C-alpha positions, 0 to 999 in steps of 0.5 A: 381784955386781950392782955388779961386773957393772955396773962391768965392763959400763961400762968405757970402751974405745977405738974407731975414729971414726965419722961423723955418719951412723947408716948408717955405724954399721951398717957397723961391724957388717960389718967381718968380712964386708969382711975376707973380701972384701979380706983381713984388716986390721991389728988391735990385740992382743985384750984378755984375757978378763974371765973365765978361762973365757970363750971366743969364740963362733963367729958364722955370718958365712958363712951369712947365712940359716943357722938357729941352731946350739946352743952347743958350750960346756959349763959347764966351759969357758964362763961361762954367759951369755957370747957374745963379739963377736956384732956382728962376724958381721953384714953391713950388710944383715943389720943393716938387715933385723933392725932393720927387722923389729924396728921393724915388729913394734913398729909393728904392736903399737903402732898396734893400741892406737889404730887402734880409737879412730876405728873403734869407733862403726862397729863397735858399730853394725855388731854392734848392741852398746854393749860395743864402746865399752869392750872392743874397746880394753880387751881388747887393752890388758889382754892386752898389759899383763899378759903383758909381763913374762912374755914377757921371762922366757920368752925367758930360758928358751927364747931370744929368737928362738923366743919373738919368733917365737911372739909374732908368730904369736899376734899374726898369729892374733889379727889374723886372728880379729879381721878375720873376727869375726862377733859382738862377743863373738868380736871382743873375745876375738880382741882379747885374743888379739891383745893377748897377742901384742902384749905380746911384740911390744912388749917383745922388740924392746927385749930383742933390741936389747940382745942384738945391740948394745953398750950404747953403741950401744943408745941409738941403736937404742932411740931409733929404736924410740921414734920408731916407737912415737910415730909408730904411736900417732898414726898409728893413729886416722888409719888407723882413720878411713881404713879405716873410711870408705873400705874396711871396719873389718876392714882395720884388722886385715887390714893386719897379716897381710902385714906380720907375715908379712914380719917372720916371714920376716926373723926366721926367716932373718936374726936370729942370736941364741943359741938354748939349745935348752931342752927343752920339759919342763925349760923349762916346769918352770922357768917361774914359774907361781905368780908369773905367776898372781899378777901376771896376776890382780892386774893384771887385778883392778886394771885391771878396777876402774879400767875399771868405775869410773864406767862400768859401776858407781859408784866407791863400789860394792862391785864396783869397791872389791873389784876395786881393793883385792884387785888391789893386795893380790894384786900385793903378794903377788906382790912378796913371793913373787918376792923370797923364794920364787920359784926363777926369779922374773919380777921378781928382787929384784936389779933393785931394789938400785940407786938408778938402777934404782929411778929408771928403773922409776919414770920408766917409769911416770911418763913413760908416764902423762904421754905417754899422758895428752896423746896420748889426750886431745888428740884430744878437745880438737880434736873437742869444743873445735875442732869437728873430725872424728875424722880431722882431730883425728888430723891435728891432733896431728902437731906433738906426734907429729913433735916427739917422734919426732924428739927420740926418734931424736936423743937416741939418737944423742946417747947413742951419740956421747957416752955420756951418758944422764942429760942427755937424761933430765933436759933432756927431763923439764924441757921435758916439764913446761914443755910439758904445763903450757903445754897448760893455756893452749891455751884455747877461742879457736882460737889456732893459734900457741899450740896448735902451739907448745905441742904442739911443746914438749911433744913435744920433752920427751917424746921423749928419755925413751921409751928413755933411762931403759932405758939407765940401767936396763941399766947397773945390772943384770947382763947375765943380768938384761937380759931380765927388767929390760926386761920389767918396765920395759915392764910399768910403762910399760903400767901407767902408760898404762892408769892415766893414761887412767882417772885422766884420765877420772875428772877429766874426768867429775867436772869435767863433772858439776860444770858440770852446773847451769851448762850447764842454765842456758845450754843447757837441761836436755835438752841439758845432760844429754848433756854431764854426767859420763861422757856427755860423751866419748860425745857429743862428736860432738854438739858439731859440730851446735850453733850460736851460744851453745849451741856456745860454752857446751858448748865452754867446758865441755869445755875447762874440764874438760880444763884441770883434767886437764892440771894433774894431768899437769903435776904428774906430769911435775914429779915425774918430773923430780925423780926424774931427779936420782936417776939416776947417770951411768956410762961406756958400753962400746962392746964387747959380749958377748951374753948366753947364754939358757937354764936354765944361765944361770938356775941360775948367777944363783941360785948368786949370790943 
């Protein structure tokens, strides 16, 4: 069944020519609106429905701000999960507003991952607590990662629009609680709430794009989302530094409130997606509660073990070992339960039937591992080796960020124009491997030509693979599995990002520890102790106060540790390049049939298992 569905969705169709402006692609969505003003235009005969029971869905073209209307189709008259030609009922303005809102909600969720990096020292000093150095950031990323796959599944049951609105509301509430926090404990708890909403704000825009546009057009919009993600990730530290130094750290959270409110207004009145009107009781009973508990518990234990290791507890301690081992065992139980027992699984086994699907999921993890490794540790290079402030270090990564943002958007347009997603994936990963490898040679001699060019090459390679593997994945899953497939794709990206930072930190700390005796002989035991092991990242601000030979010795030690870390990221990037050979190319259809969410679709899936 999966193979048949994938083949059907990938059939080529004829299409009118388009020019090189993506705004004209938005105009395609308003063809029905133009017919209403100028009269009907000649149209070719409509093809016969792919399924004998498929019927046309009544799009609300004349009511741009009308609320969702329950489907009038019944099981006896319609194929579960099919809504014909949803793109025909949107005007250009509606399409622009919806895409803008989805980009903005993703921007807010992404920027809150990094905006705290430059504000944490000030916040920790304000509350007089050292917990902030670890948990202000971790509370958000943990809440984000563990709920990403669950948001996708819940949207299959209750519909995309109400669940996306719920996620934005939770994010809004979490942001408000963060802004008014009066203790470190309250701030950490509020960041966790914000992270739960942020998980939905990250995955649901991708799912909505999948429901709104044909798979041929998705590449362009996914590319835009990838561009937004890259810009937000790099802009976070800069904005955090500006708010902290010029206004107050609380504005790192206050800024979310008006922007999220704008998103809510647009989503409520403009976003038009099928709403199954699932009864609350039936919907709650359909949720895979045990599967959710297993994936949340297993992921939390595993990530807690990585967070604690080498910071709060030694890596060989029983606490760290038990957390990591039991976390992995629980995740294994989750996989077994989902594949054999769960009625409506969060991670259906059907997602892993195709070679391309497995490769795409692997690339989600490996690409995020490499991207986050470079993005997270490059600012440390500029602070410790180049002697920049945290604000200037954020500005210095602009070549990396801008290049990946541009290529992310351009690769989406290329996929839309050519229908080829494999070539951008493979070329991108090859260039990414080259660029990350070149970063090993940046050195501590302040050669700006190398630093800028190497960042540009790495960014150019990273950009195309933010979303192109997701296109490859969606060509190999049934339309009704798009939500859970996209949710699990995003989950693996988040997991890869979290693991990357921790593994990179372990290598960095171990390399700084290995240079302890050399530093003692160069700068003395008292000063060397500040840059030994896990103390090195926390004392990076001290480097700018050093003079002469002391500064040279410490900067070289930092660079030696960072270069060893980038060797790991280069190897992971090369593995990703090898995995990309398993991706198979299919023709992407320009036609689109919106998936119909709700319990009826889930039951139909089970009938085909």
